[in-house]
Backbone as CSV, one residue per row, in Angstrom:
resi,resn,N_x,N_y,N_z,CA_x,CA_y,CA_z,C_x,C_y,C_z
1,VAL,17.600,20.699,-38.614,16.601,19.917,-39.334,16.442,20.476,-40.744
2,GLN,16.556,19.600,-41.718,16.316,19.995,-43.109,15.139,19.193,-43.654
3,LEU,14.229,19.910,-44.295,13.039,19.289,-44.862,12.942,19.670,-46.329
4,GLN,12.691,18.691,-47.173,12.617,18.924,-48.608,11.315,18.327,-49.135
5,ALA,10.384,19.202,-49.478,9.097,18.752,-50.009,9.172,18.620,-51.523
6,SER,8.448,17.650,-52.034,8.402,17.436,-53.476,7.115,16.727,-53.840
7,GLY,6.860,16.621,-55.140,5.703,15.879,-55.611,4.550,16.719,-56.094
8,GLY,4.646,18.019,-55.959,3.576,18.871,-56.442,3.527,18.896,-57.957
9,GLY,2.466,19.478,-58.471,2.314,19.564,-59.915,0.909,19.952,-60.290
10,LEU,0.614,19.800,-61.558,-0.700,20.132,-62.094,-1.515,18.852,-62.245
11,VAL,-2.729,18.883,-61.719,-3.601,17.709,-61.792,-5.025,18.186,-62.033
12,GLN,-5.800,17.361,-62.708,-7.198,17.712,-62.932,-8.031,17.417,-61.699
13,ALA,-9.110,18.127,-61.576,-10.035,17.895,-60.465,-10.464,16.425,-60.460
14,GLY,-10.488,15.861,-59.264,-10.810,14.449,-59.113,-9.599,13.550,-59.106
15,GLY,-8.449,14.098,-59.478,-7.227,13.321,-59.536,-6.538,13.203,-58.190
16,SER,-5.358,12.592,-58.223,-4.593,12.335,-57.008,-3.148,12.768,-57.186
17,LEU,-2.524,13.081,-56.077,-1.091,13.364,-56.018,-0.562,12.834,-54.707
18,ARG,0.706,12.469,-54.699,1.367,12.127,-53.451,2.568,13.039,-53.254
19,LEU,2.530,13.767,-52.176,3.642,14.632,-51.813,4.597,13.874,-50.911
20,SER,5.867,14.227,-51.023,6.890,13.637,-50.178,7.633,14.732,-49.444
21,CYS,8.131,14.396,-48.271,8.953,15.315,-47.490,10.131,14.522,-46.954
22,ALA,11.296,14.778,-47.506,12.511,14.108,-47.056,13.097,14.892,-45.903
23,ALA,13.343,14.220,-44.798,13.838,14.869,-43.588,15.255,14.421,-43.288
24,SER,16.074,15.329,-42.831,17.456,14.995,-42.502,17.973,15.946,-41.439
25,GLY,19.117,15.640,-40.927,19.763,16.539,-39.982,19.728,16.078,-38.547
26,ARG,18.882,15.104,-38.273,18.802,14.574,-36.918,17.891,13.368,-36.938
27,THR,17.783,12.725,-35.809,16.791,11.662,-35.688,15.462,12.294,-35.298
28,PHE,14.396,11.696,-35.762,13.081,12.307,-35.587,12.181,11.505,-34.667
29,SER,12.770,10.654,-33.875,11.961,9.783,-33.034,11.107,10.569,-32.047
30,ASN,11.524,11.759,-31.684,10.761,12.570,-30.744,10.151,13.792,-31.426
31,TYR,9.693,13.592,-32.635,9.127,14.689,-33.401,7.732,14.355,-33.922
32,TYR,6.970,15.406,-34.108,5.774,15.376,-34.924,6.136,16.032,-36.262
33,MET,5.644,15.450,-37.331,5.833,16.025,-38.658,4.461,16.427,-39.188
34,GLY,4.418,17.535,-39.862,3.127,18.011,-40.323,3.145,18.536,-41.736
35,TRP,1.955,18.549,-42.315,1.738,19.194,-43.609,0.837,20.402,-43.398
36,PHE,1.207,21.478,-44.020,0.419,22.707,-44.028,0.274,23.139,-45.481
37,ARG,-0.660,24.040,-45.712,-0.763,24.579,-47.058,-1.160,26.046,-47.002
38,GLN,-0.820,26.759,-48.059,-1.185,28.164,-48.166,-1.663,28.427,-49.575
39,ALA,-2.938,28.736,-49.682,-3.538,29.066,-50.968,-3.323,30.552,-51.266
40,PRO,-3.386,30.928,-52.528,-3.184,32.341,-52.887,-4.136,33.252,-52.133
41,GLY,-3.586,34.255,-51.474,-4.398,35.225,-50.770,-4.958,34.753,-49.446
42,LYS,-4.563,33.580,-49.014,-5.082,33.037,-47.761,-3.953,32.753,-46.783
43,GLU,-4.334,32.566,-45.534,-3.343,32.237,-44.523,-2.978,30.753,-44.615
44,ARG,-1.817,30.452,-44.102,-1.389,29.067,-44.049,-2.302,28.288,-43.109
45,GLU,-2.660,27.076,-43.513,-3.536,26.266,-42.683,-2.946,24.870,-42.473
46,PHE,-3.295,24.305,-41.339,-2.858,22.966,-40.973,-3.638,21.939,-41.775
47,VAL,-2.934,20.923,-42.266,-3.577,19.846,-43.005,-3.608,18.573,-42.161
48,ALA,-2.436,18.108,-41.741,-2.349,16.862,-40.993,-0.988,16.764,-40.335
49,SER,-0.913,15.915,-39.316,0.366,15.657,-38.670,0.470,14.195,-38.316
50,ILE,1.700,13.769,-38.108,1.970,12.385,-37.739,3.097,12.361,-36.726
51,ARG,2.940,11.544,-35.700,4.015,11.367,-34.747,4.985,10.349,-35.308
52,TRP,6.253,10.740,-35.351,7.228,9.883,-36.013,7.301,8.508,-35.351
53,THR,7.295,8.510,-34.024,7.294,7.241,-33.302,5.854,6.845,-33.016
54,GLY,5.471,5.719,-33.548,4.112,5.237,-33.319,3.166,5.509,-34.461
55,GLY,3.364,6.604,-35.165,2.569,6.889,-36.346,1.175,7.426,-36.103
56,SER,0.883,7.882,-34.899,-0.457,8.436,-34.667,-0.638,9.695,-35.504
57,THR,-1.853,9.874,-35.997,-2.122,10.958,-36.931,-3.237,11.875,-36.449
58,ILE,-3.194,13.093,-36.914,-4.243,14.081,-36.682,-4.516,14.767,-38.007
59,TYR,-5.781,14.969,-38.297,-6.170,15.653,-39.535,-7.073,16.841,-39.211
60,ALA,-6.919,17.896,-39.968,-7.934,18.936,-39.939,-9.199,18.356,-40.562
61,ASN,-10.339,18.744,-40.046,-11.602,18.146,-40.484,-11.805,18.225,-41.996
62,SER,-11.319,19.289,-42.588,-11.546,19.505,-44.021,-10.920,18.427,-44.900
63,PHE,-9.946,17.712,-44.345,-9.175,16.784,-45.173,-9.400,15.323,-44.820
64,LYS,-10.150,15.079,-43.774,-10.414,13.689,-43.386,-11.140,12.960,-44.507
65,GLY,-10.638,11.779,-44.814,-11.265,10.978,-45.850,-10.697,11.184,-47.242
66,ARG,-10.061,12.312,-47.486,-9.463,12.563,-48.804,-7.948,12.503,-48.776
67,PHE,-7.362,12.986,-47.692,-5.899,13.032,-47.583,-5.440,12.007,-46.554
68,THR,-4.273,11.421,-46.797,-3.697,10.462,-45.867,-2.229,10.790,-45.650
69,ILE,-1.868,10.968,-44.397,-0.474,11.231,-44.043,0.166,9.932,-43.597
70,SER,1.421,9.749,-43.957,2.147,8.548,-43.561,3.627,8.863,-43.533
71,ARG,4.413,7.921,-43.021,5.855,8.118,-43.026,6.541,6.778,-43.192
72,ASP,7.757,6.869,-43.710,8.616,5.704,-43.864,9.851,5.954,-43.018
73,ASN,9.922,5.282,-41.894,11.036,5.518,-40.970,12.383,5.241,-41.622
74,ALA,12.441,4.178,-42.394,13.718,3.781,-42.992,14.233,4.827,-43.970
75,LYS,13.307,5.514,-44.637,13.699,6.526,-45.620,13.672,7.934,-45.050
76,ASN,13.285,8.064,-43.787,13.156,9.395,-43.183,12.302,10.315,-44.050
77,THR,11.227,9.773,-44.534,10.374,10.507,-45.456,8.917,10.437,-45.007
78,MET,8.260,11.555,-45.126,6.842,11.666,-44.814,6.083,11.882,-46.118
79,TYR,4.861,11.418,-46.158,4.068,11.518,-47.380,2.707,12.138,-47.087
80,LEU,2.118,12.687,-48.130,0.724,13.111,-48.070,0.063,12.633,-49.354
81,GLN,-0.773,11.624,-49.214,-1.543,11.137,-50.345,-2.827,11.950,-50.430
82,MET,-3.028,12.583,-51.568,-4.186,13.460,-51.744,-5.058,12.899,-52.859
83,ASN,-6.281,12.578,-52.522,-7.223,12.011,-53.486,-8.419,12.945,-53.677
84,SER,-9.148,12.719,-54.748,-10.352,13.516,-55.039,-10.058,15.001,-54.951
85,LEU,-8.983,15.401,-55.583,-8.552,16.791,-55.482,-9.555,17.740,-56.119
86,LYS,-9.655,18.922,-55.529,-10.579,19.952,-55.966,-9.787,21.201,-56.334
87,PRO,-10.324,22.053,-57.165,-9.611,23.301,-57.489,-9.240,24.104,-56.242
88,GLU,-10.061,24.039,-55.217,-9.745,24.789,-53.994,-8.600,24.173,-53.193
89,ASP,-8.106,23.021,-53.616,-6.910,22.459,-52.993,-5.635,23.064,-53.570
90,THR,-5.776,23.907,-54.564,-4.618,24.578,-55.142,-3.932,25.426,-54.079
91,ALA,-2.652,25.154,-53.863,-1.909,25.829,-52.792,-0.453,25.386,-52.855
92,VAL,0.364,26.094,-52.116,1.717,25.620,-51.837,1.634,24.790,-50.568
93,TYR,2.138,23.587,-50.648,2.111,22.664,-49.517,3.495,22.608,-48.886
94,TYR,3.502,22.755,-47.568,4.745,22.776,-46.816,4.781,21.613,-45.833
95,CYS,5.966,21.065,-45.645,6.133,20.118,-44.548,6.891,20.812,-43.423
96,SER,6.633,20.333,-42.227,7.205,20.987,-41.058,7.421,19.964,-39.961
97,ALA,8.174,20.370,-38.955,8.482,19.472,-37.851,8.483,20.244,-36.538
98,ARG,8.044,19.563,-35.504,8.163,20.123,-34.154,8.513,18.991,-33.199
99,ALA,9.298,19.355,-32.219,9.677,18.372,-31.219,8.503,18.095,-30.289
100,THR,8.377,16.866,-29.832,7.337,16.566,-28.859,7.560,17.410,-27.617
101,GLY,6.471,17.843,-27.017,6.575,18.711,-25.865,6.627,20.184,-26.201
102,THR,6.692,20.496,-27.485,6.637,21.893,-27.921,5.364,22.098,-28.727
103,SER,4.969,23.352,-28.861,3.711,23.639,-29.552,3.908,24.251,-30.923
104,ASN,5.100,24.731,-31.200,5.326,25.418,-32.463,6.115,24.561,-33.451
105,TYR,5.655,24.592,-34.691,6.418,23.961,-35.755,7.550,24.915,-36.138
106,GLY,8.763,24.544,-35.801,9.884,25.455,-35.978,10.732,25.212,-37.207
107,SER,10.577,24.067,-37.831,11.371,23.729,-39.007,10.444,23.557,-40.191
108,TRP,10.835,24.187,-41.307,9.965,24.185,-42.489,10.749,23.843,-43.739
109,GLY,10.077,23.126,-44.625,10.618,22.901,-45.959,10.257,24.063,-46.862
110,GLN,10.685,23.981,-48.113,10.526,25.112,-49.028,9.158,25.152,-49.699
111,GLY,8.370,24.123,-49.595,7.041,24.126,-50.198,7.046,23.534,-51.590
112,THR,5.921,22.936,-51.944,5.748,22.400,-53.290,4.355,22.793,-53.766
113,LEU,4.277,23.285,-54.990,3.031,23.843,-55.507,2.149,22.753,-56.096
114,VAL,0.907,22.754,-55.644,-0.113,21.860,-56.200,-1.160,22.731,-56.888
115,THR,-1.399,22.456,-58.145,-2.404,23.191,-58.902,-3.444,22.200,-59.414
116,VAL,-4.699,22.435,-59.050,-5.781,21.558,-59.466,-6.657,22.319,-60.455
117,SER,-6.734,21.804,-61.653,-7.530,22.475,-62.684,-8.948,21.903,-62.708
118,SER,-9.877,22.755,-63.069,-11.290,22.333,-63.096,-11.670,21.764,-64.450
């Protein structure tokens, strides 16, 4: 499994960004795809996940209402739409994948940096 995250950058507080994660290397019909982030000096935290088949989603409470996860099956790409960004959203955002029936996200992309200025 290869995952390539992109779309990060510098944005002002209150702005929006859309991250993309291009997936390749296999079919993902039996996978969950997720977004995680790691802020400077902090541990990596879960943001949201989506089941590739069916599109059911799960969000960490902190991001409900501001972030939206989605995927495009035809493009094998997952997205994270981030709105109303805050300086504390500054982090490296990673995409990841885990097979259904497993508990660990075993495949990771390289991360994309999001910087939110105040």
